[in-house]
N, C-alpha and C positions, 0 to 999 in steps of 0.2 A: 325832558323834565328835570328840574334841579333836585339834587339829592340832599336829604337831611341826615347828618351824621350824629348819632347818639354816642356821647363819650362818657361812660360811667366812671365812677370812682372805685375806691378800694372795695373788694369783694364783688364787683360787678353790680348790676341792678337786677334784683330778682324779679320773678314774674308779677309780683303785686306792687312793684315800685312804680312811681309816676313815669319814669323814663320808659319802662316797658309799656305802660299805658299809652304814652305818646307814640311809641314805635308801632303799636297796633292801631292807633287812631289816625296818624298822619301818613299820607301816601309817600312813596319813594324814600323810605327811611331805612337806614342801614346802621347797625351797631358796630362800633370800632372794638374789635376784640384785642385783648392783651394776652401775652404769653403767660403771665403769672398775675392773677387778680389779687393775690395775697401779699405781694411784695412790689408796691408801686415804686418806680424809679422815673424821674422826670425825663431823662434823655431817651430811655427805652420806650416809655409810653408815648412820648411826643413823636418818636419815629414812626410808631404804629398809626398815629393820627395823620402824619404827613403822607404815609403810604396810602391810607384810605382816601385822602384828598386827591392824591395823584391818580388814583384809579378811576376817578370820575371825569367825564367829558366836560362838564360845566362846573362853574363855581358852586360851592356847597354852603349849606346852612349848618351851624353847629349848635347842639343842645348838650351842655356838659353839666356834670354834678361833681362836687367835692374835689378830689384829686384830679378828676377828669378835666376840671376847669384849668388847672395848672398845666396839664398836658396839652390841652387845646390852645391855651394862650401861647405856650412855648412853641407849638407847631405853627401858630399864626405868625410868629416872627420870621419863619422860613417860607411859609405858604400863604401869607396874608392876601396876596393878589388873587387867590383861588377861593377865598372865603367871603361870602356875601355879608354875613353877620353872625353873631354868637349870643346865645342865651347862656349865661354862666351862673349856675345856681349853687349857693352855699360853697363858695370856693374854699379849698383847704388852706390851712396855714402851712406854707412850705417848711417853716422851722420845725413843725411837729413831725415831719418826715425826713429831717436832716438835709433838706435841699437848700442850696444857697439862694437867698432872695435875689442876688444880683443877676441870676439867670433869667429872671422874670421881669426885671425893671425896665421895660420899654413900653411905649405907647403902641397899642394895636392899630393896624392899618385898615381896620374894618369896624363898622358899628357894633356895639355890644351893650348888653344889659346885664349887670350883676344883681342878682336877687339874693338877699340875705335875711337872716333872722336874728333878733336880739337875744334869743335863748339857745343859740347853737352851741352844743357842748364841744364841737370840734374846731370852731374858729370864733374869736371875739369879733363883735360888731366892728370895732375900730380897725381890725386887720382886714376884714372884708371890704370895708369902705376905703381903706388905704389902697388895696389892689384895684378897686374900681377907679380911683383917681389916677393911679399910675398908668393903667391900661387905657385911660380916656373913655371909660365905660359910663353909661348912665347907671345910677344906683337906686335900688328900691329895697327898703327894709320892710318886710311883711309882718313884723311883730314877733310874738312868741310862737315860733313855728319849729323849734328844735333844729335839727339838721336837715329839715325839709326832705325827709325820707319816710320809709314805711313805718319805722319806729315812732315817728312823730305824727303819723296819720296821713301821710301823703302817698296814697295809691293813685287812683284817678285824681287828677288835679286840674280841674277846669280853669282855675285862676291862672295857673302856670301856662296852660295852653293859650289863654287870652294874652298873656305877656308875650309869648312867642309870636302870635298872630299880629299883635301891635307892632313888634319889632319888624316883622316882614313887611307890613304895610308902610311903615316909615321908610324903609329901604327902597321899596318899589316906588313910592312917591318921589323920593329923591332921584332915582334913576330916570323916572318919567320927566321930571323937571329939567334934567340935564340934556335930554334928547330933543 
């Protein structure tokens, strides 16, 4: 069975966050743990994502939020052949964390969907859309949804789960067509 890796952002995702709800709803889900949830660093966090990917026997699915999107994308440059697809929700602006954008400016080798909000206090819509374009991701803006976290009212998030299921179905259909 394929594993789904949950890649949270700054402060981890608490028990009422949509990522925790996904983790409790979807089978074969594993959270990528970071050494220090309060001090995100692109290379350190990316290494933890790569290690979690390497521990799996089969390719993985990624569900990331905020700074976790940056870590997952960066890990994807190294381990992209082991990633089926990624749902990247409310990607962080690397400049806000002092991370060089050049480290993230590559196309991802796997299908991905960036979900963003026009009222996200952590990243401007234009920045989220920029990263979707750079990474070759499909882009979906869901309107006034804040940072798409608990503070913005996103505990259980059926719409987000539907986005992930849609992404999975697209990838599985593409694999089926190729065989």
